[in-house]
N, C-alpha and C positions, 0 to 999 in steps of 0.2 A: 131444515137447514140451523146452524147453531144460532144463538141469539147474538147480539152486541156485547153482553155480560159473559158469556161464555168463551167468547173471541178474544177479551180482553183478559179473562182469567187466563188463559191457554199462552197469552203473550206475555202475561205477569206483568201487566199495567194497568192501569185505571181506565176505565170505560172513556172518560172524557181524552185522555192521551190517545188510546187507540183512535176514536173517532177521528182526531183531528191528522193524525199520522198516516191511517187510512188514506183520508181525502187527498191528504199533500202527496201521496204515493199514485194514488189510482186516478184523480181527479174526481172522483164521485163520493159520495157518503156509503157506509157499508149498507143502508136502506136500497139506495138507489141500485148499487151495485148488484144485491141478492135480487132485486126486481128483474135487472136485466139478465143474471143468471138463469132466474126461472122461466122468464120467457124463451131463452135461448132453448132450453130442455123440452118445453112446452112446445115449442115449435118442431125440435126433432120428433117429438113422439106423433105431431100431428102428421109432420109429413111422412111418416112410417104408417099411417092408416091407424093408429090407436084411438079407442073412442074416447071422444071429447071429455065427459066427464070424468074418466079414470085419469086422463092425462092433467086433468088439470089439478085435481088433488095429490095425484103422486108427484109434481113437482113443486109442492107447495105452498098453492093458492088457497088460501082460507075458505073460499066461496067460489061460485063459476062468476058472481057477479063482480069480484074482485080481478077476475081473469080475463072477461069479457072489458073491463075499462081500461086495462092496461094493454089490451092488444091491438087498438087502432094505431097508437103510437108507436109500440112496436113493431107491427107487422104490416098494417097499412089498411087490415082486416080485420073479421070477428073470427075466432078460433076456428067457427065452423067452416067458413069460407078458405081458412088456411089448410085445414085437414083436408078437405076436397079439392086441394091446389089450385084455389083461387077460383071455386064454382061460384056463381053468384058474381062476379067481379066482372065489369069491363075492363079491358087494357088496350087502349088503341095506338098504334105505334107507327111509323114512318123512318124509312132507310133514305139518307142522302148521301151525296158523294162530297168532300171537303179535300181542301190539300193535304190533308193528312189520313187519306183514306175515308172508310167509312164512317157515317154516324147514325146512331140511332137514337131516336126521341121517343120515349113511350108516356104514357099517361092516363091517370084513372080520372074519374070525374073530378076528383079534388085538384088536381094540378099533375103536373109532370113528377112522374115517379123515378125513372132512369133515363139517363144520358150516357150513352158508351159510343166508344170509340175502335174500330179493327181494321182489319184488312179484306174481311169478308163477310159481305151484308147477310149472306143466309146464317154464317155463324152467328151473329149479332142477333138476328132474329130466333134462331134457336137456343140460345142462350136464356132470351127472355120466356120461351114458351116452356123450358125445363123448369123454369122457378116457378109459372102458373099454368102449370098442364092443363088444368081443368079451367081455367078463366077462358070468357069470351075474349078472345085475342083477335082483334081486327088489324089486319094487315095494310099497310099504305095507307093509311087513312088520310086523304086529303086535307080534313080538318087540322091536323098539326102542321101542315107544309109551312105556315107562316114562321111557326115557332123554329122549325128546323133551319128554314133560310136565314134566320137571325143568328143562329149557331154557325152556318157557314159564313155569314159575314164577318161574324166575331173572330175566328181563325184567321180569315182573308185578311181583315183590315182591323186588328184589335182595338177596342174601344173601351166603353165604359161598361162594366161588368155587368153581364146578363139579367135583368129583372123581368122574371117568368113567375108563375103561378106554380107553387111546388107543392107536390104531396110528399113531404119528408118525412122517413120511417127510419127511427133511430132512436137512440136513447135520448135523455136529457143533456148528458154529458157530449156525446156524439153532435146534437144539434148547437149548443155552445162552442163547440171546434169552428164546425160547418160556420157559423153565424162569423165569427173570428176571420177565417179564412177569406170571408167575400170581402173583408175591410182592407186585405192586403191591396196595395194601389199598383196598378197596370204598370207592369217594366221593373216592379220591385219582389223581393222575394223575402221571405221570414225562415227562421228555422224553427224546428218542433221545440226548443227551447224558448225561445221568444214567444211563440205563441202560448206555450202553456204559463210563463209570466205575465203575458198580457190578459189571461185568464185569471190571475191569482195564484194560481195552484205552481208554481214553478218546478216543484217535484214530480209532476205529472206528465212529464215527458213521454214517458212509453204508451200511456193513456191516448196523449194527443197524434203521436204516429199510429196507434191502432183505430183512431177516428178518422184519419186520414185513409188509411187503407180499405176502411169500410166503407167510403163515400161512393156513392153511386151516380152521382150527379156530374159526370165530367163537365168542366169548361163552367158549368153554372156555378158550383163549388169549387173554387178553383185550386183544388189540393195541388195541382202542377206547380205553385209557388212556395209549396213549402220543400227546403231542403235542410240538409245537415248541418250541424255549426259549423264544420272542418271544409264547407262549401259544395262538399259533392252532393251529387244531385239527389241522390238517395234511392226513394223505391216509385215506382207506378203502375198502376195497374194496367194502365194502357199502351204501356211501352216508353222507355226510356228515350229512346228516339224522337218521339212525341212531345214528349216532356221538354226536353233542350229545343227542339224547333218551336215548340209555344214559348217559351221565356226568350227564346232569339226574337222572334216576332214581336213579342209586347215590347221586349226595350227596345227596338228599332221603332215601332210605333211612339213610346213614349218618349224617345231621345228629341223630336222637334219641340213638343210642349215643355220640357226641362230647359231646352238651348234658349227657348224665348223668355223664359222666367229668370 
């Protein structure tokens, strides 16, 4: 991959200016962007079954140790486990009915790694298995029932944000965006532009939108509270009707408290 100096030269600006403009637009530094891009390429090669060592060096990691240091935060597992489709990992999950259809809650030993909403419980479970085809996937694990029940209660009678142990798998910038989303009050919404400004990077609107789209923790990280600047709902990976219904329920739940204040 090109160095910072090479990129700045290609843009005909100084390295300092290129670094500043790049971060304003993308929300991350060139170094962090390159790291995330390398992890993405590495993941693609590993998913295709290519050798670990060859994949590591082909995607620009200077050594296997650097790849193994970066992998847990980006993959949630080692490169070897990723190549084996999650082999060596244990992922437990449970599905429960909610007022908005089915919900799936999946967790590693580190915490919840995925929550998803859908119309078909089997399709939700199959999507999890396809992502980690070689992992030890334990279905309908009773140990997760308590967490799942809290999610159902949150949908039925929205209250404080869900505070559950998480195994967040994403880039540093995505994690910052997801933390910002968790600060949006119940019954309120924020635009992608407002989130970017809150992060101190007002030009990173597109990067914020991409981070919202990459969120795999429905409800826990409330990306349904992010809308476009013109008031349009924008997108929602679990369906716009669900997004509309969630916002309506949260506005209704927050209204008595606002009236009392």
